[in-house]
KOLLOKOL-486684 format. One line per 4 residues: number of its first residue (from 1); their letters; for each residue x, y, z of N, C-alpha, C, O, CB. Coordinates in nm, 3 decimals. Glycine has a CB too. Example, Ala and Ser with C-alpha at 12.3 -4.5 7.8 and 13.67 -1.06 7.14 Angstrom:
// residues 2
1> as> 1.319:-0.569:0.780:1.230:-0.450:0.780:1.320:-0.330:0.780:1.424:-0.332:0.846:1.131:-0.447:0.905; 1.285:-0.225:0.708:1.367:-0.106:0.714:1.290:0.003:0.787:1.341:0.114:0.804:1.408:-0.060:0.572;
***
This chain:
// residues 95
1> xxxx> 24.545:-12.224:15.822:24.518:-12.141:15.708:24.495:-11.996:15.752:24.586:-11.913:15.740:24.399:-12.193:15.631; 24.376:-11.966:15.802:24.341:-11.829:15.836:24.355:-11.801:15.984:24.306:-11.699:16.032:24.201:-11.800:15.791; 24.420:-11.890:16.058:24.425:-11.871:16.202:24.535:-11.772:16.235:24.653:-11.795:16.209:24.449:-12.006:16.274; 24.494:-11.662:16.293:24.591:-11.564:16.340:24.556:-11.530:16.483:24.439:-11.506:16.515:24.594:-11.435:16.249;
5> xxxx> 24.653:-11.529:16.567:24.629:-11.505:16.709:24.648:-11.358:16.740:24.744:-11.296:16.696:24.721:-11.590:16.795; 24.556:-11.303:16.817:24.561:-11.163:16.858:24.539:-11.157:17.008:24.467:-11.240:17.064:24.456:-11.078:16.782; 24.600:-11.061:17.072:24.578:-11.042:17.215:24.464:-10.944:17.235:24.463:-10.836:17.176:24.707:-10.993:17.286; 24.369:-10.982:17.317:24.257:-10.895:17.349:24.296:-10.794:17.455:24.413:-10.787:17.494:24.137:-10.977:17.396;
9> xxxx> 24.199:-10.715:17.503:24.226:-10.611:17.602:24.274:-10.669:17.734:24.361:-10.611:17.799:24.102:-10.529:17.625; 24.219:-10.781:17.773:24.252:-10.839:17.903:24.354:-10.952:17.894:24.370:-11.028:17.989:24.125:-10.890:17.969; 24.420:-10.963:17.783:24.523:-11.065:17.769:24.472:-11.198:17.718:24.549:-11.293:17.708:24.590:-11.085:17.899; 24.342:-11.207:17.686:24.289:-11.331:17.631:24.332:-11.345:17.486:24.345:-11.246:17.414:24.135:-11.336:17.644;
13> xxxx> 24.352:-11.465:17.445:24.392:-11.491:17.308:24.267:-11.498:17.221:24.176:-11.577:17.249:24.477:-11.621:17.297; 24.262:-11.417:17.116:24.151:-11.421:17.021:24.205:-11.476:16.890:24.320:-11.453:16.853:24.088:-11.280:17.001; 24.121:-11.548:16.821:24.161:-11.597:16.690:24.046:-11.579:16.593:23.929:-11.581:16.633:24.205:-11.745:16.697; 24.079:-11.563:16.469:23.978:-11.553:16.366:23.925:-11.692:16.334:23.997:-11.791:16.348:24.034:-11.485:16.239;
17> xxxx> 23.802:-11.698:16.293:23.742:-11.826:16.260:23.804:-11.882:16.132:23.835:-11.808:16.039:23.590:-11.812:16.244; 23.820:-12.013:16.130:23.873:-12.077:16.010:23.763:-12.084:15.904:23.645:-12.074:15.937:23.928:-12.220:16.044; 23.799:-12.102:15.778:23.696:-12.113:15.674:23.598:-12.228:15.698:23.480:-12.216:15.665:23.762:-12.132:15.539; 23.645:-12.338:15.756:23.556:-12.451:15.786:23.452:-12.410:15.890:23.335:-12.445:15.877:23.638:-12.573:15.837;
21> xxxx> 23.494:-12.337:15.993:23.400:-12.292:16.096:23.300:-12.192:16.038:23.181:-12.196:16.071:23.476:-12.228:16.214; 23.346:-12.103:15.953:23.257:-12.005:15.889:23.154:-12.077:15.804:23.036:-12.042:15.807:23.337:-11.905:15.804; 23.196:-12.178:15.728:23.103:-12.254:15.645:22.999:-12.326:15.730:22.881:-12.329:15.694:23.180:-12.355:15.558; 23.041:-12.384:15.842:22.947:-12.453:15.930:22.843:-12.355:15.986:22.725:-12.388:15.994:23.021:-12.522:16.044;
25> xxxx> 22.886:-12.236:16.024:22.793:-12.135:16.074:22.697:-12.090:15.963:22.578:-12.071:15.988:22.869:-12.014:16.131; 22.749:-12.073:15.843:22.664:-12.034:15.730:22.560:-12.141:15.701:22.444:-12.109:15.674:22.749:-12.006:15.605; 22.600:-12.268:15.705:22.506:-12.378:15.681:22.398:-12.381:15.788:22.281:-12.401:15.757:22.580:-12.512:15.676; 22.437:-12.363:15.912:22.340:-12.364:16.022:22.240:-12.249:16.007:22.119:-12.268:16.024:22.412:-12.354:16.158;
29> xxxx> 22.289:-12.130:15.977:22.203:-12.015:15.960:22.111:-12.032:15.839:21.992:-11.999:15.846:22.286:-11.889:15.944; 22.164:-12.082:15.730:22.085:-12.098:15.608:21.974:-12.201:15.627:21.865:-12.183:15.572:22.175:-12.140:15.492; 21.998:-12.307:15.703:21.893:-12.407:15.728:21.776:-12.347:15.804:21.662:-12.391:15.788:21.950:-12.526:15.806; 21.804:-12.247:15.887:21.697:-12.185:15.966:21.612:-12.091:15.883:21.491:-12.083:15.905:21.756:-12.108:16.083;
33> xxxx> 21.671:-12.020:15.789:21.598:-11.914:15.719:21.560:-11.947:15.574:21.477:-11.877:15.517:21.679:-11.790:15.720; 21.616:-12.049:15.515:21.591:-12.079:15.373:21.451:-12.137:15.355:21.403:-12.212:15.440:21.697:-12.176:15.318; 21.386:-12.104:15.244:21.256:-12.165:15.216:21.275:-12.312:15.181:21.383:-12.352:15.137:21.184:-12.090:15.100; 21.172:-12.392:15.199:21.186:-12.535:15.165:21.206:-12.554:15.015:21.159:-12.474:14.935:21.062:-12.613:15.212;
37> xxxx> 21.276:-12.657:14.980:21.300:-12.688:14.840:21.171:-12.739:14.778:21.109:-12.829:14.835:21.415:-12.791:14.823; 21.129:-12.684:14.662:21.002:-12.727:14.603:21.005:-12.873:14.561:21.102:-12.922:14.504:20.969:-12.640:14.483; 20.894:-12.941:14.591:20.881:-13.083:14.551:20.743:-13.103:14.492:20.649:-13.030:14.524:20.903:-13.179:14.673; 20.731:-13.199:14.406:20.602:-13.233:14.350:20.558:-13.144:14.235:20.445:-13.157:14.188:20.500:-13.228:14.456;
41> xxxx> 20.642:-13.056:14.189:20.606:-12.972:14.076:20.662:-13.031:13.947:20.741:-13.125:13.949:20.659:-12.828:14.097; 20.619:-12.975:13.838:20.667:-13.023:13.709:20.810:-12.980:13.687:20.858:-12.884:13.747:20.578:-12.971:13.596; 20.879:-13.052:13.600:21.015:-13.017:13.565:21.118:-13.102:13.638:21.084:-13.190:13.718:21.040:-12.871:13.593; 21.241:-13.073:13.610:21.349:-13.148:13.671:21.358:-13.112:13.820:21.346:-12.995:13.856:21.483:-13.119:13.599;
45> xxxx> 21.380:-13.211:13.907:21.389:-13.180:14.050:21.519:-13.105:14.082:21.618:-13.115:14.009:21.380:-13.309:14.132; 21.515:-13.032:14.193:21.632:-12.958:14.237:21.742:-13.053:14.279:21.717:-13.152:14.348:21.596:-12.864:14.353; 21.865:-13.025:14.238:21.979:-13.106:14.279:22.030:-13.062:14.415:22.070:-13.145:14.496:22.091:-13.099:14.174; 22.030:-12.932:14.441:22.078:-12.876:14.567:21.967:-12.795:14.631:21.883:-12.738:14.562:22.204:-12.787:14.543;
49> xxxx> 21.966:-12.790:14.762:21.859:-12.720:14.833:21.886:-12.569:14.835:21.997:-12.523:14.808:21.846:-12.774:14.977; 21.779:-12.495:14.867:21.793:-12.350:14.883:21.892:-12.318:14.994:21.968:-12.222:14.984:21.656:-12.285:14.912; 21.891:-12.399:15.099:21.980:-12.374:15.213:22.127:-12.385:15.172:22.209:-12.305:15.218:21.950:-12.473:15.326; 22.161:-12.480:15.087:22.300:-12.495:15.044:22.343:-12.375:14.959:22.452:-12.322:14.978:22.318:-12.625:14.965;
53> xxxx> 22.257:-12.334:14.866:22.290:-12.216:14.786:22.309:-12.094:14.874:22.405:-12.019:14.858:22.180:-12.190:14.682; 22.217:-12.074:14.967:22.224:-11.957:15.055:22.349:-11.961:15.142:22.414:-11.858:15.161:22.099:-11.950:15.143; 22.384:-12.077:15.194:22.503:-12.090:15.279:22.630:-12.057:15.199:22.719:-11.989:15.250:22.513:-12.231:15.338; 22.638:-12.106:15.077:22.757:-12.079:14.995:22.766:-11.931:14.959:22.875:-11.874:14.955:22.755:-12.166:14.867;
57> xxxx> 22.652:-11.869:14.933:22.653:-11.726:14.902:22.689:-11.643:15.024:22.755:-11.540:15.011:22.517:-11.682:14.847; 22.647:-11.686:15.142:22.689:-11.618:15.266:22.839:-11.631:15.287:22.906:-11.535:15.323:22.613:-11.676:15.388; 22.891:-11.751:15.264:23.034:-11.776:15.275:23.111:-11.687:15.178:23.214:-11.629:15.213:23.065:-11.926:15.247; 23.060:-11.677:15.056:23.124:-11.593:14.954:23.126:-11.446:14.997:23.227:-11.378:14.980:23.050:-11.606:14.819;
61> xxxx> 23.016:-11.399:15.053:23.009:-11.259:15.097:23.099:-11.234:15.216:23.160:-11.127:15.226:22.865:-11.223:15.131; 23.109:-11.330:15.307:23.192:-11.313:15.426:23.339:-11.294:15.390:23.406:-11.207:15.446:23.177:-11.433:15.518; 23.388:-11.374:15.298:23.529:-11.366:15.259:23.554:-11.276:15.138:23.669:-11.260:15.096:23.582:-11.504:15.229; 23.448:-11.217:15.082:23.457:-11.128:14.965:23.529:-11.196:14.848:23.627:-11.145:14.795:23.530:-10.999:15.002;
65> xxxx> 23.477:-11.312:14.810:23.536:-11.391:14.703:23.454:-11.377:14.575:23.336:-11.340:14.579:23.546:-11.538:14.744; 23.517:-11.407:14.463:23.443:-11.419:14.338:23.378:-11.556:14.336:23.405:-11.640:14.422:23.536:-11.397:14.214; 23.292:-11.579:14.236:23.226:-11.710:14.229:23.327:-11.822:14.205:23.315:-11.929:14.264:23.120:-11.709:14.117; 23.425:-11.797:14.121:23.526:-11.901:14.094:23.614:-11.927:14.216:23.649:-12.042:14.244:23.612:-11.861:13.975;
69> xxxx> 23.651:-11.821:14.287:23.731:-11.840:14.408:23.652:-11.915:14.515:23.707:-11.995:14.590:23.778:-11.704:14.463; 23.523:-11.888:14.520:23.437:-11.960:14.615:23.435:-12.108:14.582:23.450:-12.192:14.672:23.294:-11.904:14.613; 23.417:-12.141:14.456:23.415:-12.281:14.415:23.548:-12.349:14.446:23.550:-12.463:14.492:23.384:-12.292:14.265; 23.659:-12.280:14.422:23.791:-12.339:14.449:23.814:-12.362:14.598:23.871:-12.464:14.636:23.901:-12.249:14.394;
73> xxxx> 23.770:-12.269:14.683:23.791:-12.286:14.827:23.698:-12.393:14.884:23.734:-12.458:14.982:23.770:-12.154:14.901; 23.581:-12.411:14.824:23.488:-12.513:14.874:23.532:-12.655:14.837:23.491:-12.751:14.903:23.349:-12.487:14.819; 23.613:-12.669:14.734:23.661:-12.802:14.697:23.741:-12.864:14.810:23.740:-12.986:14.827:23.746:-12.795:14.571; 23.811:-12.782:14.888:23.888:-12.834:15.000:23.802:-12.856:15.124:23.834:-12.942:15.206:24.001:-12.739:15.033;
77> xxxx> 23.693:-12.780:15.139:23.615:-12.782:15.262:23.500:-12.882:15.261:23.469:-12.940:15.365:23.562:-12.647:15.289; 23.436:-12.902:15.148:23.317:-12.986:15.142:23.348:-13.121:15.084:23.423:-13.133:14.987:23.207:-12.918:15.061; 23.289:-13.225:15.144:23.311:-13.360:15.095:23.218:-13.395:14.979:23.261:-13.453:14.880:23.292:-13.460:15.208; 23.091:-13.359:14.992:22.992:-13.394:14.892:22.991:-13.298:14.775:23.071:-13.205:14.768:22.855:-13.399:14.954;
81> xxxx> 22.899:-13.322:14.682:22.888:-13.232:14.566:22.830:-13.097:14.607:22.754:-13.088:14.703:22.802:-13.296:14.456; 22.865:-12.995:14.533:22.812:-12.862:14.556:22.800:-12.792:14.422:22.862:-12.834:14.324:22.903:-12.781:14.653; 22.720:-12.685:14.415:22.696:-12.617:14.287:22.821:-12.552:14.229:22.911:-12.513:14.303:22.589:-12.511:14.304; 22.826:-12.543:14.098:22.939:-12.478:14.032:22.926:-12.327:14.043:22.825:-12.275:14.090:22.947:-12.521:13.884;
85> xxxx> 23.030:-12.256:14.000:23.026:-12.111:14.008:22.920:-12.054:13.915:22.864:-11.948:13.943:23.163:-12.053:13.973; 22.892:-12.122:13.805:22.789:-12.074:13.712:22.650:-12.084:13.774:22.571:-11.990:13.763:22.794:-12.153:13.582; 22.620:-12.197:13.837:22.487:-12.211:13.897:22.472:-12.121:14.019:22.361:-12.077:14.049:22.462:-12.357:13.935; 22.581:-12.093:14.090:22.574:-11.998:14.202:22.538:-11.858:14.152:22.454:-11.790:14.210:22.708:-11.993:14.279;
89> xxxx> 22.601:-11.818:14.043:22.573:-11.686:13.987:22.429:-11.677:13.938:22.362:-11.576:13.959:22.670:-11.655:13.873; 22.380:-11.783:13.871:22.241:-11.784:13.824:22.143:-11.779:13.940:22.043:-11.708:13.934:22.215:-11.908:13.740; 22.172:-11.856:14.045:22.083:-11.858:14.162:22.082:-11.720:14.229:21.976:-11.672:14.270:22.127:-11.967:14.263; 22.197:-11.658:14.240:22.204:-11.525:14.304:22.125:-11.420:14.225:22.062:-11.333:14.284:22.352:-11.481:14.317;
93> xxx> 22.130:-11.428:14.093:22.055:-11.332:14.011:21.904:-11.357:14.017:21.825:-11.263:14.020:22.103:-11.338:13.866; 21.866:-11.483:14.020:21.723:-11.517:14.016:21.655:-11.498:14.151:21.540:-11.454:14.157:21.706:-11.661:13.970; 21.724:-11.531:14.259:21.662:-11.524:14.390:21.717:-11.408:14.467:21.677:-11.384:14.581:21.684:-11.654:14.468;
***
């Protein structure tokens, strides 16, 4: 998909990271810095963690995508459920 080969200064082959690799890095980073998901409070429990929302928003910013384009590209990359473009936009505005 996004793999393009470039020659570096010393003849080493450089390649851009694939979207799957970028998503994995975003997930790893988000798990380190995201606040814990609230538990034991009143109301409906959270379906997705703060880390997942943060990772998807980082992925969106990295590739400069709209919310709908982000949702469409994640359908190919993620196996499990993930938030829709509407809930991503709401989370980004609120947090």
